[in-house]
Steps between C-alpha positions, in 0.01 A plus 500: 500500500302188577395247239280198475628189347248216450421224262381661166410398141747685274393408156153577355505183285574286806208684675274412212592133527442510872156652458405267227611195687327598824175591329505171294551289807188650655271497205599207277238276670222741480416654161794436276721722292240767427485582879879527501501741213228713649675522831838576326345804323340618818734717707614329816445839684137499385458160625624610845183703532314185596709453819260472797233314303663157482240216570668167424828317497564532119451890526737512800758325290435768223531782756840372616622460149384856403667653801827316423491644155448846635798470736726358230403792272566781761828328615615487132417864466695585805809331361452718201474806713150577385366621824229722360340203315504300828325783671234537232429122521505456873341824617173360374513254793637721773166460691542126495631308804753304306835563658699357207344777282530776756874462577577487128299807452699673771833382349401665170386818676839520682693463173290764338569737790881465433449657162242759594531862609518574872129601518386187301734272678361608835144424386608161373682403817203597714264298265736199519524533878125486531465195277787308676342580834175352369691189385659454846157521661382220263796273558767553765713209409612587146862582466462728199240713681738560780789572270302754307353657814859562612580664169195724504555589864849612415399704197194654675718603790766643269244741357392599852845596617793383725300474822228294335749277336678430827162430675438226241835324526377237744198431289701467177726248661209312662334434168835407336557244774155365477546465117830318550333271763230411256736438216866468623625432141399832359824681414355833451351512856843424635648766278254757644576391857866561424415845360304581818795398718739700294283803510449486877882449544565803278245743672644854533530649855185718463304191384615311804402796717144493350476123549599540871219747543238286322593163656599397850731252326590623143556240240849367475697274267852454377686461172570139611123437511460670154774286354330178636179574316668596180730193509205270564306655218796434266531146617130428427497657163858582372531809280119559515514876537754768410425708806560207737849465354550877535374480864745215579776726374392797704459298820831329467658850467327609822657201667843576352509187288623670194587181300156356541352843423683534170398148405129583527515842364671359182214249475254784520688687220504189281132414570296497174276800541144442398333792680581862608537358851778269384666785303501724810649231705774446247579863497512526878723199525734635237509839694594325824762282328664817354523651845669211688 
């Protein structure tokens, strides 16, 4: 239910121009057009194999350019929904200590898990959890690492049952709050915080009973708090995600603000669906509208 929304290159021709421009700027003073042609033919992912062997300033500039090309490529593939290709590319570097690579690999693994069988999804979630834990050990102050840690904690605990899920509730929110602290303008983190608050406020009586046994002070929230996060997410990035519109509608209903609820549920229905997630949000919003 949780999505990443970052800057991406969405057109392959644009990507080609970016690659050519960056490579040309680095090499135009060295060995002329033949060097550019040679580098253009060489896969940027092959070039990445030289990471760790940089010796001078010019080579460091080349390293940075190559990494930017890789990230642009996998972000473009993410926009296209080609998560398997991202995995095939980035899994070659899962032993690296590059956090930008690791969290993007985890993102692809998570999306792959959504389309996998239960057995395969469990394996993917545990693999992603191990990798994002490694990324967190490498760099504690990266917002995307904390965001994806919260996602994998939630998914991992879901596989382990209600008690395990409840035990992780504090940790899930802790990582979301840290992600929001590191990047306050990230709308999807605020969306996820809103979902956390909504879920806590909607816990069934037996779940609350389990929580009271596990914790001296069980996690608490309110629909008002959930609404605050969802509204702030929408202010930062209006109409950014179909499910935020849906959650605004559902939260307003919980607060008996029917007029506001209908407004956002209609927006969710009218949202241009680009993914299965969008389509499911539209269907749920339509179902709620039909019942009120």
